[in-house]
matplotlib code that plots the C-alpha trace (Angstrom):
import matplotlib.pyplot as plt

x = [0.0, 1.1, -0.3, -1.4, 1.0, -1.8, -4.5, -2.5, -5.2, -4.2, -3.9, -3.3, -1.4, -2.1, 0.0, -2.0, 0.2, 0.2, -2.0, 0.9, 3.8, 3.4, 6.6, 5.4, 3.1, 0.7, -1.3, -1.6, -4.9, -5.2, -7.7, -8.4, -8.4, -10.2, -10.0, -12.6, -11.0, -13.8, -12.9, -12.8, -9.3, -10.3, -11.2, -7.9, -6.0, -7.9, -7.4, -3.7, -3.2, 0.5, 1.5, 0.1, 2.6, 5.5, 4.7, 4.4, 7.7, 9.6, 8.3, 9.1, 12.6, 13.2, 12.3, 9.0, 6.0, 3.4, -0.2, -2.6, -3.9, -0.7, -2.3, -4.8, -2.0, -1.5, -3.8, -5.5, -3.9, -0.4, -1.3, -2.2, 0.0, 3.4, 5.6, 5.5, 8.9, 7.8, 4.7, 6.8, 9.3, 6.5, 5.0, 8.4, 9.0, 5.5, 6.1, 9.4, 7.5, 4.2, 4.2, 0.9, 0.4, 1.0, -1.2, 0.6]
y = [0.0, 3.5, 7.0, 8.7, 11.5, 14.0, 13.3, 11.6, 8.9, 5.3, 3.1, -0.6, -1.5, -5.0, -6.3, -8.0, -10.7, -11.2, -14.0, -15.1, -14.9, -15.5, -13.5, -10.4, -7.7, -6.3, -3.9, -2.5, -2.3, 0.6, 0.5, 3.3, 2.1, 3.5, 2.2, 2.0, 3.1, 1.6, -2.1, -4.4, -5.7, -9.3, -8.4, -6.5, -9.5, -11.9, -9.5, -9.2, -13.0, -14.0, -10.3, -10.2, -13.0, -11.2, -7.9, -9.7, -11.7, -8.5, -6.7, -9.7, -9.8, -6.5, -8.3, -6.3, -8.3, -8.5, -7.3, -7.4, -4.0, -2.4, -2.8, -0.1, 2.4, 2.0, 3.7, 1.3, 2.8, 2.2, -1.2, -2.5, -0.2, -0.6, -3.6, -5.7, -4.3, -0.7, -1.4, -3.2, -0.3, 2.1, -0.1, -0.6, 3.1, 3.6, 0.7, 2.4, 5.6, 4.3, 0.6, -1.0, -1.8, -5.4, -7.1, -9.8]
z = [0.0, -0.7, -1.1, -4.3, -5.4, -6.3, -3.7, -0.9, -0.6, 0.3, -2.7, -3.2, -6.3, -7.7, -10.7, -13.5, -15.1, -18.9, -20.2, -22.5, -20.0, -16.2, -15.5, -17.4, -15.9, -18.4, -16.3, -12.8, -10.9, -8.4, -5.6, -3.1, 0.4, 3.5, 7.0, 9.7, 13.0, 15.1, 14.9, 17.9, 18.9, 18.2, 14.6, 14.1, 15.3, 13.0, 10.0, 10.7, 10.5, 10.7, 10.9, 14.5, 15.5, 13.7, 15.5, 18.9, 18.4, 17.5, 20.6, 22.8, 21.5, 23.4, 26.6, 26.8, 27.9, 25.1, 25.5, 22.5, 23.6, 22.3, 18.8, 19.9, 20.0, 16.2, 13.7, 11.3, 8.3, 9.8, 11.3, 7.8, 5.7, 7.4, 7.8, 10.9, 11.8, 11.6, 13.6, 16.3, 16.4, 17.1, 19.8, 21.4, 21.6, 23.2, 25.7, 26.8, 27.5, 28.9, 29.8, 30.6, 34.3, 35.3, 37.9, 39.8]

ax = plt.figure().add_subplot(projection="3d")
ax.plot(x, y, z, "-o")
ax.set_aspect("equal")
plt.show()
């Protein structure tokens, strides 16, 4: 996903492969994307699929305890538009400033 150069809207670029050669792109399909910010956490996690685990693993590699609510700190556009690494870096920076309370 990227942003349009004229209107700054989110776009998804999908390559269309040639019917005669599977290794040749004949066209590009551009789709405008909009995100609903009011999505339950469980739906976000399901939509992220394997990316959720990658984000979680990267954060835990810093010795920070993982909490799924960290995903609520990230705007939907960024959560689905950035790499797992970029999202994890943002969460790590927020955890360092404002860790969630632990109840033991």
